[in-house]
C-alpha positions in Angstrom: -0.2 -0.3 -0.5 1.1 3.7 -1.1 1.3 6.3 0.8 -0.6 9.2 0.9 -0.7 11.6 -2.1 1.2 15.5 -0.9 -1.4 17.0 -2.1 -4.6 15.3 -0.4 -2.0 15.1 2.9 -1.3 18.8 3.2 -4.8 19.5 2.3 -5.4 17.3 5.3 -2.7 19.0 7.2 -4.8 22.8 6.8 -7.7 21.3 7.7 -7.5 19.6 11.0 -5.2 22.9 11.8 -7.9 25.0 10.9 -10.4 22.8 12.9 -7.4 23.0 15.9 -7.6 27.1 15.4 -11.1 27.0 15.5 -11.6 24.9 18.4 -9.5 27.2 20.2 -11.0 30.0 19.2 -14.2 28.9 20.5 -13.0 27.9 24.0 -10.8 30.8 24.3 -13.4 33.6 23.5 -15.7 33.5 26.9 -12.8 33.7 28.8 -11.4 36.4 27.3 -14.8 38.1 26.9 -15.7 37.5 30.8 -11.6 39.0 32.0 -13.1 41.9 30.2 -15.6 42.4 31.7 -14.1 42.0 35.2 -11.9 44.7 34.7 -14.0 47.3 33.4 -16.1 46.5 36.1 -13.3 47.0 38.8 -12.4 49.9 36.5 -16.3 51.1 37.0 -15.6 50.7 40.6 -12.4 52.2 41.1 -14.0 55.3 39.4 -17.0 55.2 41.5 -14.3 55.4 44.7 -12.8 58.0 43.3 -15.6 60.5 42.9 -17.3 59.4 46.2 -14.1 60.5 47.9 -14.1 64.2 46.2 -18.2 64.4 47.1 -17.2 63.7 50.9 -13.7 65.5 50.8 -15.2 68.8 49.1 -18.3 68.6 51.7 -16.6 68.2 55.1 -13.9 71.4 53.8 -16.7 73.8 53.3 -18.2 75.9 50.7 -15.3 76.5 47.8 -14.0 73.8 47.9 -12.9 72.0 44.4 -11.9 68.7 43.4 -10.7 68.4 39.6 -10.4 64.7 38.9 -8.8 63.1 35.6 -11.0 59.3 35.1 -9.8 57.4 32.6 -12.5 55.0 31.4 -12.8 52.0 29.0 -16.4 51.5 28.4 -20.4 51.3 30.4 -22.1 54.5 30.5 -21.5 56.9 33.6 -24.4 59.4 34.7 -24.1 62.2 37.5 -28.6 62.5 37.9 -29.1 65.5 39.8 -32.9 64.5 40.3 -31.7 61.7 42.2 -28.4 63.4 43.5 -26.8 59.6 42.2 -23.7 58.3 40.4 -25.0 55.6 38.4 -23.0 53.3 36.3 -23.8 50.6 33.8 -22.5 48.2 32.0 -23.2 45.2 29.2 -22.3 42.1 30.5 -22.9 38.9 28.2 -21.0 36.6 30.6 -22.8 37.1 33.0 -20.0 38.2 36.0 -22.7 39.3 38.5 -25.6 37.2 38.7 -28.5 38.6 37.3 -31.0 39.4 40.4 -28.1 40.1 42.8 -27.5 43.8 45.1 -26.1 44.3 47.3 -23.7 46.9 48.7 -20.0 47.1 48.7 -17.8 50.1 49.7 -20.9 52.4 49.6 -21.9 51.3 46.0 -24.9 49.8 45.7 -24.7 46.6 42.8 -27.1 45.3 41.2 -27.4 42.2 38.9 -29.9 42.0 35.4 -30.2 39.9 32.9 -27.0 41.4 30.3 -26.6 44.0 32.3 -24.5 45.6 35.6 -25.9 48.6 37.0 -23.9 50.3 40.1 -25.0 53.1 41.9 -23.7 55.5 44.7 -26.2 57.6 46.4 -26.3 60.6 48.6 -28.7 61.4 51.2 -27.5 64.8 52.0 -26.2 66.1 49.4 -27.5 67.8 46.7 -26.1 67.6 43.0 -26.9 70.5 40.5 -25.7 69.3 37.5 -26.1 66.0 34.9 -23.8 64.9 33.1 -23.0 61.8 31.3 -19.7 59.9 30.0 -18.7 56.5 28.5 -15.1 55.8 27.3 -12.1 58.4 26.9 -10.6 60.0 29.3 -13.0 63.1 31.3 -11.9 65.5 33.8 -15.0 65.6 36.3 -14.7 68.8 38.8 -16.4 68.3 42.1 -17.7 71.8 43.7 -18.3 73.2 47.1 -21.3 76.0 46.4 -22.3 76.1 50.1 -25.2 74.7 52.5 -29.0 75.0 51.6 -30.5 75.8 54.8 -33.9 75.0 53.0 -33.1 71.7 51.8 -30.6 70.9 55.0 -28.6 69.5 52.0 -25.1 70.8 50.6 -25.1 71.6 47.4 -22.5 70.3 44.8 -21.5 71.5 41.7 -20.2 68.3 39.0 -19.1 69.3 35.4 -17.8 66.5 33.0 -15.8 67.9 30.2 
């Protein structure tokens, strides 16, 4: 019995190689996607903690205090909501790194998982945020300013600008 024709052997080797590469991508992509989501989650949590620390600092220091933050974000959507006095972050989650229906407060951040999405919220009861802004991936300047105490509302008024 003779050996395989070199052309047939080459085609078989290429087909087996392509199948192995395809299998590697199918197994590896979910792992890479999950890792990216975990990094985005941690980045957002760190950014929210940075904003929260700046807010607490300017409230403590009194009227006229100001902080200029430089944030680098690589995904998700951040929102400063003046109506509810909240800082909100929302990200898509294909890998569901935070279980749907799970909600807990970690480091003052309310983290909630829903199907395909994770939301992180910092709420303020003693602060009146006067501005609304939204930003997503990129480099951002966030300026937090203490505009003084409002005796009618009983809250410290903060201006927050994003550029």
